[in-house]
C-alpha positions as CSV (number, residue, x, y, z in Angstrom):
1,M,155.9,-14.6,19.2
2,Q,156.6,-11.0,18.9
3,I,159.8,-11.6,17.0
4,N,157.9,-13.5,14.3
5,N,155.4,-10.7,13.9
6,K,158.2,-8.2,13.3
7,R,159.7,-10.4,10.6
8,N,156.3,-10.8,8.9
9,I,155.9,-7.1,8.8
10,D,159.3,-6.5,7.1
11,A,158.6,-9.3,4.6
12,F,155.2,-7.7,3.9
13,G,156.9,-4.4,3.0
14,L,159.1,-6.2,0.5
15,L,156.1,-8.0,-1.1
16,E,154.3,-4.7,-1.4
17,S,157.3,-3.2,-3.2
18,V,157.5,-6.1,-5.7
19,V,153.8,-5.9,-6.5
20,A,154.0,-2.1,-6.9
21,I,157.0,-2.5,-9.3
22,G,155.0,-5.1,-11.3
23,V,151.9,-2.9,-11.5
24,F,154.1,0.1,-12.6
25,G,155.8,-2.1,-15.3
26,V,152.5,-3.3,-16.7
27,S,151.1,0.2,-16.8
28,I,154.2,1.5,-18.7
29,I,153.8,-1.3,-21.2
30,V,150.1,-0.5,-21.7
31,G,150.9,3.2,-22.0
32,L,153.6,2.7,-24.6
33,T,151.3,0.4,-26.6
34,L,148.6,3.1,-26.7
35,I,151.2,5.7,-27.8
36,V,152.3,3.5,-30.7
37,K,148.8,2.7,-31.8
38,S,147.9,6.5,-31.5
39,L,150.8,7.4,-33.8
40,G,149.6,4.9,-36.4
41,I,146.1,6.4,-36.2
42,I,147.5,9.9,-36.6
43,K,149.4,8.8,-39.7
44,D,146.3,7.2,-41.2
45,N,144.3,10.4,-40.6
46,Q,147.0,12.5,-42.2
47,I,147.0,10.3,-45.3
48,S,143.2,10.4,-45.4
49,D,143.2,14.2,-45.2
50,Q,145.9,14.6,-47.8
51,A,144.1,12.2,-50.2
52,A,140.7,14.0,-49.7
53,A,142.4,17.4,-50.3
54,F,144.1,16.1,-53.5
55,M,140.9,14.6,-54.8
56,I,139.1,17.9,-54.4
57,T,142.0,19.9,-55.9
58,S,142.2,17.7,-59.0
59,L,138.4,18.0,-59.4
60,E,138.5,21.7,-59.1
61,Q,141.4,21.8,-61.6
62,M,139.2,20.0,-64.2
63,R,136.4,22.4,-63.5
64,S,138.6,25.5,-63.9
65,P,138.4,27.8,-66.9
66,N,142.0,26.8,-67.8
67,I,140.7,23.4,-69.0
68,K,138.2,24.0,-71.9
69,A,135.2,21.7,-71.8
70,K,135.4,21.1,-75.6
71,D,138.9,19.7,-75.1
72,L,137.7,17.0,-72.7
73,I,136.7,13.7,-74.3
74,E,133.9,11.7,-72.9
75,D,134.7,8.4,-71.1
76,Y,138.4,9.2,-71.1
77,Y,140.3,8.7,-67.9
78,Y,142.6,11.6,-66.9
79,V,145.6,11.5,-64.6
80,V,147.1,14.2,-62.5
81,M,150.8,14.7,-63.1
82,N,151.7,16.6,-60.0
83,N,155.5,16.5,-60.2
84,N,155.6,16.4,-56.4
85,Q,153.8,19.7,-56.2
86,I,150.0,20.1,-56.2
87,S,150.5,23.6,-57.6
88,S,151.8,22.3,-61.0
89,I,148.9,20.1,-62.0
90,Q,148.7,19.0,-65.6
91,L,145.9,16.8,-66.9
92,D,146.9,14.1,-69.4
93,P,144.6,11.4,-70.9
94,A,145.6,8.0,-69.4
95,P,146.7,5.3,-71.8
96,I,145.1,2.6,-69.7
97,P,141.3,2.8,-70.0
98,S,140.2,1.2,-66.8
99,L,138.5,2.3,-63.7
100,L,140.8,2.9,-60.8
101,N,140.5,0.4,-57.9
102,E,142.5,-1.3,-55.3
103,S,144.1,-3.7,-57.8
104,N,145.6,-1.2,-60.2
105,C,146.8,1.4,-57.6
106,S,150.5,0.8,-57.0
107,P,153.6,3.0,-56.6
108,T,154.4,2.5,-60.3
109,S,150.8,3.1,-61.5
110,I,150.2,6.0,-63.9
111,Y,147.5,7.1,-61.4
112,S,150.0,7.3,-58.5
113,V,150.4,10.7,-56.9
114,D,152.9,12.0,-54.3
115,V,150.8,13.9,-51.8
116,D,153.3,14.5,-49.1
117,G,156.9,14.5,-50.4
118,P,159.3,12.0,-52.0
119,D,160.1,10.2,-48.7
120,S,156.4,9.4,-48.1
121,S,155.2,5.9,-47.4
122,A,151.7,6.8,-48.5
123,L,150.2,5.1,-51.5
124,V,147.6,7.4,-53.1
125,C,146.2,7.1,-56.7
126,N,143.9,9.6,-58.4
127,Q,141.9,9.3,-61.6
128,L,139.6,11.8,-63.3
129,R,136.7,10.8,-65.6
130,V,134.6,12.9,-67.9
131,Q,131.1,12.0,-68.9
132,K,128.3,13.9,-70.6
133,V,125.0,14.5,-68.8
134,N,123.2,13.8,-72.1
135,S,125.3,11.6,-74.3
136,T,123.3,12.3,-77.4
137,D,123.9,16.1,-77.2
138,P,127.4,17.1,-78.4
139,N,127.1,20.3,-76.3
140,S,125.9,18.6,-73.2
141,N,127.3,19.7,-69.8
142,L,129.9,17.4,-68.3
143,I,130.0,15.2,-65.2
144,I,133.5,15.1,-63.8
145,T,134.4,12.4,-61.3
146,S,137.5,12.4,-59.2
147,R,138.3,9.0,-57.9
148,I,141.0,8.3,-55.3
149,V,142.4,5.1,-53.8
150,Y,144.7,5.2,-50.8
151,K,146.2,2.6,-48.6
152,L,146.1,2.9,-44.8
153,S,147.9,0.7,-42.4
154,E,145.2,-1.9,-42.3
155,E,142.9,-1.2,-45.3
156,T,142.6,0.3,-48.7
157,I,140.0,3.1,-49.2
158,V,138.2,4.0,-52.4
159,R,136.4,7.4,-52.6
160,E,135.0,9.5,-55.3
161,I,133.4,12.9,-55.7
162,R,131.5,14.3,-58.7
163,S,130.9,17.7,-60.0
164,F,129.6,19.4,-63.1
165,K,131.2,21.6,-65.8
166,N,129.1,23.8,-68.0
167,Y,130.0,23.0,-71.6
168,N,128.9,26.4,-73.0
169,I,130.6,28.8,-70.5
170,E,134.2,29.5,-71.3
171,L,136.2,32.4,-69.9
């Protein structure tokens, strides 16, 4: 009887080792899955941050004294030609008079902007719109809307921000 007990104890040690290796393997797989998902979330957050920063930058560019209020045409859509650098923003009237949304934001769209370099996988489109506060007054202040559409790994986000530009104050 004592010999059988000794063999059972040795076998039990081997069984413990196999279970421990299985638990260790499962925990490594779960850990690696979490790391991969975390990297995707980090990339989505970077794209969201860059898109928000670009949306605000383009809005502030439209509000700047460099762009004269009298040169802006009501209900025109403007695009930001960033030439891969936010510092060289130029505003041009868009030839396509439609509101930017998920369906007309593509890498070849006139509204497409490069927010993080030429090797970026981010799809970001920005559109600026000018409207008058009082459409019957030719010298009315302007409402400027910066609309941005960007694609994350699992969804497409549309955001916009509005501001005002005083029509009568020019530096």
